[in-house]
Backbone bond lengths (Angstrom), bond angles and torsions (degrees), N, CA, C in turn:
res aa  C-N    CA-C-N  psi(-1)  N-CA   C-N-CA  omega(-1)  CA-C   N-CA-C  phi
1 D - - - 1.452 - - 1.532 108.59 -
2 A 1.318 116.87 131.29 1.466 122.08 -175.91 1.524 111.98 -61.96
3 R 1.311 117.02 -37.82 1.469 120.56 -179.51 1.531 110.68 -62.78
4 E 1.325 116.42 -42.57 1.467 120.56 179.36 1.525 111.20 -65.74
5 T 1.332 116.16 -39.97 1.466 120.03 178.68 1.522 110.15 -63.53
6 F 1.328 116.23 -45.34 1.460 120.79 179.21 1.531 110.17 -60.69
7 W 1.322 116.73 -46.16 1.469 121.65 179.26 1.530 110.52 -58.44
8 A 1.314 117.04 -45.60 1.459 121.80 -177.27 1.533 112.07 -65.73
9 E 1.333 117.28 -33.25 1.459 121.01 -176.96 1.529 113.83 -89.07
10 M 1.320 117.03 -11.34 1.458 120.90 -179.00 1.536 109.56 -73.33
11 P 1.344 116.80 132.45 1.467 118.83 176.71 1.533 110.40 -57.78
12 T 1.297 116.90 133.96 1.467 120.40 -174.82 1.526 112.56 -59.17
13 E 1.334 117.82 -31.52 1.470 119.49 -179.40 1.528 112.22 -71.63
14 K 1.342 118.19 -14.23 1.472 121.08 179.54 1.529 112.32 -105.29
15 R 1.307 117.02 -2.86 1.465 120.59 -176.73 1.520 112.12 -73.92
16 L 1.306 114.22 138.92 1.461 120.42 166.83 1.522 106.74 -76.43
17 P 1.325 116.98 161.67 1.472 117.40 169.96 1.533 108.75 -57.48
18 R 1.305 116.91 147.60 1.471 121.67 -172.61 1.535 113.03 -53.50
19 K 1.326 117.40 -41.50 1.459 120.46 -179.18 1.536 110.90 -63.20
20 K 1.336 116.90 -43.19 1.470 120.95 178.46 1.527 110.77 -68.56
21 F 1.310 116.48 -38.46 1.469 120.94 176.70 1.527 110.23 -58.91
22 N 1.337 116.73 -48.08 1.466 120.52 -179.60 1.526 111.63 -63.22
23 A 1.330 116.95 -40.30 1.469 120.28 178.83 1.525 110.58 -64.46
24 K 1.332 116.60 -43.15 1.469 120.25 178.83 1.524 110.71 -65.69
25 A 1.319 116.54 -41.83 1.467 119.93 178.54 1.528 111.12 -63.35
26 D 1.319 117.54 -38.77 1.470 120.55 176.79 1.520 110.80 -62.29
27 R 1.348 115.69 -46.37 1.473 120.74 179.20 1.523 111.04 -60.65
28 K 1.325 116.85 -47.99 1.467 121.79 -179.40 1.528 110.93 -64.48
29 S 1.305 116.95 -36.41 1.469 120.38 179.22 1.522 110.98 -63.83
30 R 1.337 116.09 -44.57 1.476 119.76 178.18 1.522 110.56 -63.08
31 W 1.347 116.06 -43.98 1.461 121.10 178.83 1.529 110.03 -59.81
32 A 1.318 117.48 -48.67 1.464 121.34 -177.80 1.519 111.12 -63.81
33 Y 1.310 117.50 -40.39 1.464 121.21 178.39 1.529 110.43 -62.61
34 N 1.325 117.06 -43.76 1.467 120.40 178.61 1.523 111.61 -65.43
35 E 1.334 117.30 -37.69 1.467 119.97 177.18 1.530 110.88 -67.85
36 L 1.317 117.44 -37.27 1.471 120.28 176.67 1.522 110.60 -63.55
37 K 1.329 117.36 -44.06 1.471 119.78 176.89 1.522 110.82 -60.26
38 A 1.333 117.03 -42.83 1.470 120.98 179.68 1.530 110.29 -64.26
39 L 1.327 117.09 -40.53 1.467 120.40 178.26 1.524 110.63 -59.98
40 L 1.314 116.84 -45.65 1.468 119.98 -179.28 1.526 111.56 -65.29
41 K 1.325 117.72 -39.10 1.472 121.06 176.51 1.528 110.78 -65.26
42 Y 1.331 116.42 -45.64 1.463 121.00 179.80 1.526 110.18 -61.71
43 A 1.320 117.44 -47.59 1.468 121.52 -179.19 1.528 110.30 -60.69
44 H 1.317 117.01 -42.87 1.474 120.18 179.70 1.532 110.63 -65.63
45 R 1.318 116.85 -46.72 1.467 121.25 -178.10 1.525 111.74 -60.98
46 E 1.339 116.79 -39.79 1.463 120.70 -174.25 1.533 113.17 -97.13
47 G 1.312 117.33 -1.82 1.460 120.63 175.61 1.523 114.73 79.36
48 F 1.324 117.49 30.31 1.460 121.48 176.89 1.527 109.75 -98.74
49 D 1.311 116.45 150.27 1.455 120.77 170.36 1.529 106.27 -88.08
50 P 1.330 118.66 113.12 1.468 120.07 -175.28 1.526 113.59 -62.16
51 L 1.318 117.33 -20.64 1.467 119.51 179.02 1.525 112.40 -72.10
52 Y 1.325 116.78 -18.34 1.464 120.57 -177.83 1.523 113.24 -112.76
53 M 1.320 116.80 7.75 1.459 120.30 178.15 1.523 108.76 -80.94
54 K 1.322 116.15 134.52 1.459 120.74 178.22 1.519 108.94 -95.24
55 G 1.316 114.61 144.36 1.451 119.89 177.98 1.512 110.16 -157.44
56 S 1.313 115.47 179.09 1.462 120.88 178.52 1.521 109.62 -76.31
57 Y 1.325 116.49 173.77 1.462 120.39 178.30 1.528 111.43 -59.75
58 A 1.338 117.02 -26.90 1.461 121.12 -179.62 1.525 112.44 -92.74
59 G 1.345 117.23 -4.88 1.454 120.70 177.12 1.510 115.52 103.25
60 A 1.326 118.91 5.19 1.460 121.36 -179.94 1.532 109.89 -69.78
61 L 1.341 115.72 142.02 1.460 122.73 -171.67 1.519 113.25 -115.34
62 G 1.309 115.70 145.96 1.452 122.56 167.46 1.513 114.86 71.88
63 Y 1.354 113.12 -176.50 1.459 120.00 -179.44 1.524 111.83 -60.76
64 C 1.324 116.17 -33.88 1.460 120.16 -176.47 1.530 112.74 -87.38
65 Q 1.332 116.97 -4.34 1.466 122.43 177.84 1.527 112.05 53.41
66 F 1.330 115.68 50.80 1.462 121.46 174.61 1.517 109.29 -80.72
67 M 1.312 115.84 141.42 1.458 119.71 168.20 1.523 106.30 -70.97
68 P 1.333 118.15 153.65 1.464 120.04 -176.80 1.525 114.01 -53.97
69 S 1.335 118.20 -37.72 1.468 119.73 179.43 1.524 111.29 -62.69
70 N 1.336 117.29 -37.13 1.466 120.18 176.68 1.520 111.40 -73.67
71 A 1.323 117.82 -36.17 1.472 120.76 176.58 1.522 109.37 -60.75
72 L 1.307 115.98 -43.03 1.461 121.64 -178.73 1.527 111.19 -66.84
73 K 1.315 116.54 -42.69 1.463 121.84 -173.54 1.528 113.33 -86.98
74 L 1.342 117.90 -37.39 1.462 120.23 -169.74 1.524 114.16 -120.21
75 G 1.338 116.99 -1.45 1.451 119.60 177.63 1.519 111.51 -65.35
76 V 1.337 116.42 143.19 1.470 122.36 -175.55 1.528 109.43 -129.85
77 D 1.315 115.21 142.24 1.471 122.09 173.99 1.523 107.71 -81.18
78 G 1.316 117.00 93.13 1.456 121.91 -175.66 1.514 114.91 -80.44
79 N 1.333 118.07 -20.95 1.471 119.85 -178.19 1.521 112.71 -106.47
80 G 1.323 117.22 3.30 1.464 121.23 174.69 1.510 115.69 71.30
81 D 1.346 118.11 23.43 1.464 119.55 -179.61 1.531 113.05 -91.80
82 G 1.338 116.30 4.22 1.455 119.44 175.74 1.521 115.67 90.73
83 R 1.323 117.65 4.43 1.465 119.13 177.16 1.522 109.59 -145.02
84 V 1.305 114.62 156.82 1.464 121.80 177.79 1.520 107.20 -99.96
85 D 1.331 115.36 106.37 1.460 121.96 -179.96 1.524 107.67 -119.54
86 L 1.317 115.82 101.70 1.461 120.58 -175.94 1.515 113.46 -71.50
87 Y 1.337 116.39 2.51 1.464 121.93 174.13 1.525 111.21 -99.62
88 T 1.347 117.10 8.28 1.461 121.13 170.40 1.531 107.04 -111.91
89 H 1.319 115.02 140.76 1.461 119.38 -174.04 1.524 112.87 -59.86
90 A 1.316 118.12 -44.96 1.468 120.50 -176.61 1.529 111.25 -60.63
91 D 1.319 116.28 -43.90 1.468 119.51 -180.00 1.530 111.18 -69.39
92 A 1.323 117.26 -40.12 1.466 120.60 179.72 1.531 110.73 -64.11
93 I 1.315 117.37 -44.85 1.464 121.26 -179.04 1.531 110.73 -65.56
94 A 1.328 117.03 -45.49 1.468 120.65 178.45 1.532 110.56 -62.84
95 S 1.312 116.44 -37.07 1.465 120.69 -179.66 1.523 111.57 -69.12
96 I 1.320 117.31 -40.25 1.471 119.75 176.28 1.526 109.74 -62.61
97 G 1.339 116.79 -43.39 1.459 120.17 176.83 1.520 111.39 -58.76
98 N 1.328 116.54 -43.28 1.461 120.76 178.97 1.526 111.09 -65.30
99 Y 1.321 116.86 -39.81 1.463 121.86 177.98 1.531 110.17 -60.83
100 L 1.332 116.21 -48.94 1.463 120.01 -179.40 1.530 111.36 -63.30
101 K 1.332 116.36 -42.11 1.465 120.54 177.81 1.528 110.57 -61.04
102 Y 1.320 116.61 -44.68 1.465 122.13 178.77 1.536 111.00 -57.21
103 H 1.316 116.07 -36.29 1.463 120.69 -178.02 1.526 113.44 -91.09
104 G 1.329 116.96 11.78 1.456 120.74 170.36 1.511 117.24 108.52
105 W 1.323 118.16 4.30 1.471 119.87 -179.18 1.517 110.37 -64.22
106 R 1.318 115.58 130.87 1.457 123.72 171.64 1.525 105.95 -140.94
107 S 1.304 117.48 148.07 1.467 120.02 -176.77 1.521 112.98 -62.09
108 E 1.324 117.49 -27.80 1.463 120.32 -176.48 1.539 113.50 -87.61
109 L 1.310 118.23 4.84 1.463 120.66 -179.32 1.525 111.53 -64.65
110 S 1.316 114.64 149.48 1.465 120.08 173.62 1.528 108.49 -67.30
111 R 1.315 115.29 163.49 1.465 119.50 178.77 1.524 110.59 -58.30
112 E 1.326 117.86 -42.38 1.465 121.93 -178.92 1.532 111.44 -61.62
113 K 1.316 116.85 -41.79 1.471 119.62 179.95 1.530 110.84 -70.65
114 R 1.341 117.06 -37.99 1.472 119.45 175.47 1.524 109.87 -62.50
115 Y 1.308 116.18 -41.48 1.465 122.34 177.75 1.536 110.54 -56.93
116 R 1.329 116.85 -46.66 1.476 120.75 -179.06 1.525 111.74 -65.70
117 V 1.331 117.87 -35.79 1.471 120.05 177.02 1.529 110.00 -66.72
118 I 1.314 117.24 -43.47 1.473 120.28 179.22 1.526 110.30 -61.00
119 L 1.322 117.65 -37.08 1.467 120.66 178.49 1.528 112.20 -62.88
120 K 1.322 117.52 -25.12 1.471 119.83 175.62 1.525 110.86 -69.55
121 Y 1.314 116.49 -29.37 1.463 121.28 177.84 1.529 110.82 -79.38
122 N 1.314 115.98 -45.59 1.460 121.01 -178.84 1.517 107.26 -144.98
123 Y 1.333 116.27 106.54 1.459 118.99 -175.90 1.526 110.54 -78.40
124 S 1.318 113.36 72.22 1.457 121.80 174.63 1.521 106.32 -137.43
125 K 1.315 116.29 115.44 1.463 120.10 -179.03 1.529 111.92 -62.17
126 P 1.344 119.07 -42.81 1.474 118.10 176.02 1.535 112.06 -61.47
127 Y 1.334 117.49 -38.18 1.466 121.09 177.73 1.525 110.22 -61.07
128 A 1.332 116.48 -50.72 1.471 120.49 -178.07 1.529 110.78 -60.47
129 N 1.324 117.06 -43.91 1.474 120.00 177.98 1.518 111.74 -63.17
130 T 1.322 117.10 -39.51 1.471 120.71 179.06 1.522 110.85 -64.66
131 I 1.317 117.11 -44.32 1.474 120.79 179.15 1.527 110.42 -60.31
132 L 1.309 117.00 -44.42 1.466 120.00 179.65 1.522 111.53 -66.25
133 K 1.317 117.20 -37.19 1.470 120.41 178.01 1.532 110.36 -66.16
134 I 1.314 117.47 -42.85 1.473 121.43 177.61 1.529 109.48 -62.05
135 A 1.333 116.58 -42.56 1.475 120.18 178.50 1.525 110.61 -59.99
136 D 1.336 116.65 -42.74 1.475 120.54 177.57 1.523 110.97 -62.01
137 E 1.332 117.28 -42.32 1.465 121.84 179.78 1.527 110.79 -63.99
138 L 1.336 116.58 -39.88 1.464 119.87 -179.61 1.529 112.35 -68.21
139 K 1.339 116.31 -30.56 1.469 120.13 176.87 1.523 110.98 -66.91
140 G 1.356 115.04 -25.81 1.441 120.99 174.01 1.452 114.67 83.48
């Protein structure tokens, strides 16, 4: 069993208590299974062979690094070719815009609210601050 192998190979100083480990593994297993189902649906809908799709170690896809569930739900055909391909710039950019809009982005938001929306896309405070600083610079 993979869970037992992982438990046995984990350094004891980094181990959670067994009960918490099992609960976390159950949660992660459900999450991974749902992402796999979303990947297969997305690949089928858009005509990709899932065996040849490249992604991160966690399964994030394309330039925008969407998880398959987000690609399926929030991906947008930005170039009008009839498919959502997150490995094309137009689709990736349109999809990020749609993702941010879905999570509450509006042009009139305060800096703090824009910051919180960006954190939903990438939970990195330095990333969110950098994006907002670049946006300010582009406004001139």
